[in-house]
Structure formats: structure tokens, C-alpha cells
C-alpha positions as CSV (number, residue, x, y, z in Angstrom):
1,M,50.9,-40.5,3.9
2,E,49.9,-38.4,6.9
3,K,53.5,-38.2,8.2
4,Y,54.4,-36.1,5.1
5,M,51.6,-33.5,5.7
6,L,52.4,-30.0,6.8
7,P,51.2,-29.2,10.4
8,C,48.8,-26.3,10.9
9,L,50.7,-23.5,12.6
10,N,47.6,-21.9,13.9
11,K,46.5,-25.1,15.6
12,E,50.0,-25.6,17.1
13,L,50.5,-22.0,18.3
14,F,47.0,-21.1,19.4
15,G,45.2,-24.5,19.8
16,L,42.5,-23.5,17.3
17,E,41.9,-24.9,13.8
18,C,42.2,-22.5,10.9
19,Y,39.8,-22.2,7.9
20,G,41.9,-24.6,5.9
21,C,42.4,-27.3,8.5
22,G,41.5,-30.7,7.1
23,G,42.3,-29.7,3.5
24,Q,45.4,-31.9,3.1
25,R,43.7,-34.9,4.7
26,A,40.6,-34.3,2.6
27,M,42.8,-34.3,-0.5
28,A,44.5,-37.5,0.6
29,L,41.1,-39.1,1.2
30,L,39.9,-37.9,-2.2
31,L,42.9,-39.5,-3.9
32,K,42.1,-42.8,-2.1
33,G,38.6,-42.6,-3.4
34,D,36.8,-41.9,-0.2
35,F,34.6,-39.0,-1.4
36,A,32.2,-38.9,1.6
37,A,35.0,-38.8,4.2
38,A,36.8,-36.1,2.2
39,F,33.7,-34.0,2.3
40,Q,33.3,-34.6,6.1
41,M,36.9,-33.7,6.7
42,F,36.8,-30.5,4.7
43,P,33.5,-29.5,3.1
44,A,35.0,-26.9,0.8
45,I,37.1,-29.5,-1.0
46,Y,34.8,-29.8,-3.9
47,P,34.1,-26.1,-4.6
48,L,37.8,-25.4,-4.2
49,L,38.7,-28.1,-6.7
50,F,36.0,-26.8,-9.1
51,L,37.3,-23.2,-8.7
52,L,40.9,-24.4,-9.3
53,G,39.8,-26.4,-12.4
54,F,37.9,-23.4,-13.7
55,L,40.9,-21.1,-13.2
56,I,43.2,-23.5,-15.0
57,L,40.7,-24.0,-17.8
58,N,40.3,-20.2,-18.1
59,L,44.1,-19.8,-18.7
60,F,43.6,-21.6,-22.0
61,F,40.0,-20.8,-23.0
62,K,38.5,-17.3,-22.5
63,F,34.8,-17.3,-21.5
64,K,32.4,-14.4,-22.0
65,H,31.6,-13.9,-18.3
66,D,34.6,-15.5,-16.8
67,Y,35.2,-12.7,-14.2
68,T,31.7,-13.0,-12.9
69,V,32.0,-16.8,-12.6
70,K,35.4,-16.5,-10.8
71,I,34.0,-14.1,-8.3
72,G,30.9,-16.2,-7.7
73,L,33.0,-19.3,-7.2
74,I,35.4,-17.5,-4.9
75,I,32.5,-16.2,-2.8
76,F,30.7,-19.6,-2.8
77,T,33.9,-21.3,-1.6
78,A,34.6,-18.7,1.0
79,V,31.1,-19.0,2.4
80,I,31.4,-22.8,2.7
81,M,34.7,-22.5,4.4
82,I,33.4,-20.0,6.9
83,V,30.2,-21.9,7.6
84,S,32.1,-25.2,8.1
85,Y,34.7,-23.4,10.4
86,L,31.9,-21.9,12.5
87,Y,30.3,-25.4,12.7
88,K,33.6,-26.9,13.9
89,I,34.1,-24.2,16.5
90,N,30.5,-24.6,17.7
91,Q,31.1,-28.4,18.1
92,L,34.2,-27.7,20.2
93,I,32.4,-25.3,22.5
94,N,29.4,-27.6,23.1
């Protein structure tokens, strides 16, 4: 399955991983049922899937404070992506 995955251009061109590196592999691990390995590969996989699910659900059902929930989920997911990226970079340096 990994031979069909798209390469990270940032990693190929500059040698550094991007914020989304590991997302495809984490999704593949998730589909295989390896939930812990998916989280280790890309910690933002679960908030990202929750956000995506909420956005799709919100297309069909309107909620009272949907805008606030969307913004909160986006910020939460972005913070997790940034923190995990900084952790990866710190592991490379040390």
C-alpha cells in the first residue's frame, strides 16, 4: 500500500518533514486497525478525522453554535499538528 502513497515534496526538496508528514501512513495504519501506531505516526489524525466528520455532518444538520465548534476544532487540530511537528524536529536535532 505504501508504494501508492504520494511523496512529501517538502521532504524531497528540503530534507525536512512538513506538518502533514505521516498523515497518509497514519490513515493506512488506521484502516488496518493499528490505532496506537497511527497516533504515533501522526498525532493529529484523530482530531483531523473528528473535524472532517463534524464538517460533513454539518452539511446536513445545522447546529446552534456550529461556527464556534468548527473554529475550536480547527485551532485544536492546528495546535496538535504544530506541537507534534516541533517534537519531531527536536528529536532530529538531538
